[in-house]
C-alpha positions in Angstrom: 44.1 -8.5 -26.1 45.2 -12.1 -24.9 48.5 -11.2 -23.7 47.8 -10.2 -20.2 45.1 -12.9 -20.0 47.7 -15.8 -21.1 50.5 -14.5 -18.8 48.2 -14.3 -16.2 46.8 -17.8 -16.7 50.5 -18.9 -16.4 50.0 -18.2 -12.8 48.5 -20.6 -10.1 44.5 -20.9 -10.7 39.6 -23.9 -12.7 36.3 -26.9 -13.8 32.5 -25.9 -14.3 29.9 -27.5 -11.4 26.4 -27.7 -12.7 25.7 -24.3 -10.3 28.1 -22.4 -12.9 25.8 -21.4 -15.6 27.1 -20.0 -19.1 25.1 -17.2 -20.9 24.6 -18.9 -24.7 24.6 -16.3 -27.8 20.6 -17.3 -28.1 19.9 -15.8 -24.7 20.9 -12.4 -26.2 19.5 -9.7 -28.7 21.0 -11.5 -32.4 23.0 -8.4 -33.0 25.1 -9.3 -29.9 25.4 -12.8 -30.4 28.7 -12.5 -31.7 30.0 -10.2 -28.8 28.7 -13.0 -26.0 30.4 -15.8 -28.0 33.8 -13.8 -27.7 33.5 -13.1 -23.8 32.5 -16.9 -23.4 35.3 -18.0 -25.5 38.0 -15.9 -23.4 36.6 -17.2 -20.1 36.6 -20.4 -21.4 40.1 -20.4 -22.2 40.6 -19.1 -18.5 38.9 -22.1 -17.4 40.8 -25.0 -19.4 44.2 -23.4 -19.0 43.7 -22.9 -15.0 41.7 -26.0 -14.2 44.9 -27.9 -14.3 46.0 -26.0 -11.7 43.0 -27.3 -9.4 40.6 -24.6 -9.6 36.9 -24.9 -9.9 34.5 -22.6 -11.9 31.9 -21.5 -9.2 29.9 -18.7 -10.7 30.1 -17.3 -14.3 27.9 -14.3 -15.5 27.9 -12.3 -19.0 26.2 -8.8 -19.1 26.5 -5.7 -21.5 28.3 -2.8 -19.7 27.9 0.6 -20.7 31.2 2.4 -21.1 32.7 4.1 -17.9 30.2 2.5 -15.8 30.4 -0.5 -13.3 28.8 -3.8 -13.2 28.6 -6.0 -10.2 28.6 -9.6 -10.1 27.6 -11.3 -6.6 29.0 -14.8 -5.5 28.7 -16.7 -2.2 32.1 -17.5 -0.9 33.5 -19.5 1.8 35.9 -18.5 4.6 38.9 -20.0 4.5 39.0 -20.7 0.7 41.3 -19.6 -2.0 39.2 -18.1 -5.0 40.5 -16.5 -8.5 38.4 -13.9 -10.3 38.5 -13.5 -13.9 36.6 -10.6 -15.9 37.0 -10.4 -19.8 35.6 -8.1 -22.3 34.8 -8.0 -25.8 36.7 -6.8 -29.2 35.8 -3.3 -28.7 37.4 -3.0 -25.0 40.7 -2.2 -24.0 40.6 -1.4 -20.4 38.8 -3.7 -17.7 39.1 -3.1 -13.9 38.3 -5.5 -11.5 37.6 -4.7 -7.5 36.5 -7.8 -5.0 34.5 -6.8 -2.4 33.9 -8.9 1.0 30.7 -9.0 2.5 31.8 -6.4 5.2 32.2 -3.8 2.0 36.2 -4.1 2.1 38.0 -4.9 -0.8 39.3 -8.4 -0.8 41.7 -7.9 -4.0 41.6 -5.9 -7.1 43.2 -5.6 -10.7 43.3 -1.9 -11.6 46.0 -2.7 -14.6 45.6 -1.2 -18.0 44.2 -4.1 -19.7 41.5 -6.0 -21.4 41.4 -8.5 -18.8 40.9 -8.3 -14.7 42.6 -10.9 -12.6 42.5 -11.1 -8.8 43.7 -14.2 -6.2 42.7 -14.3 -2.6 41.7 -16.3 0.2 38.0 -15.1 1.8 38.5 -14.2 5.1 34.7 -14.7 5.8 31.9 -16.5 4.5 29.1 -14.7 2.5 28.3 -12.7 -0.7 31.2 -11.1 -2.1 31.2 -8.4 -5.1 32.9 -8.4 -8.5 33.0 -4.9 -9.3 33.9 -4.8 -13.1 34.5 -1.5 -14.6 34.9 -0.7 -18.4 37.2 2.4 -18.9 38.3 1.5 -22.7 35.0 0.3 -24.4 34.9 1.9 -27.7 31.0 1.3 -28.4 27.9 2.4 -26.5 28.3 -0.7 -24.6 30.7 -3.7 -24.6 30.0 -7.4 -23.2 31.7 -9.0 -20.3 32.2 -11.7 -18.4 33.2 -12.7 -15.1 34.5 -16.2 -13.8 34.7 -17.2 -10.1 36.9 -20.1 -9.1 37.6 -21.9 -6.2 40.8 -23.8 -5.6 40.1 -27.6 -5.1 42.5 -30.3 -3.6 45.3 -29.9 -6.6 45.9 -30.0 -10.1 44.0 -32.9 -12.0 45.4 -35.5 -13.7 45.1 -35.7 -17.6 43.5 -38.8 -18.9 45.9 -41.4 -19.8 48.5 -40.0 -17.4 47.6 -42.2 -14.3 
């Protein structure tokens, strides 16, 4: 499950400002808390791994998604800025597709590969509300949990404490 995520994260890509909200397991029915925890942990791993590359978390959302359906998550992005979007799913899922739609309805980026992680990088060509469309093809349950993280590239890699 994590093999593609780690390969993608090895590419250039995120820190969590206050506006990026995390869904806590207690925000969902108790039976679903473990799944919410799984997708939050996967997205946190992506964030930690990529924030050293100078990206900052701008938007984070978790949702239950029925098998073979779409889920849309929207975020306001700025023209000329570089973004990375990561979509992850829980242990019952084995294929997530990700399409980023710009404010005009055109495709800004996508990942249709057969994987449990969707990943796309792009430069926003306009300012406005972008839509990350997540499609769950490989959900082995009536619904699987997914999380989306939208990251904006900052000024460059952060220096780890003690390396000044």
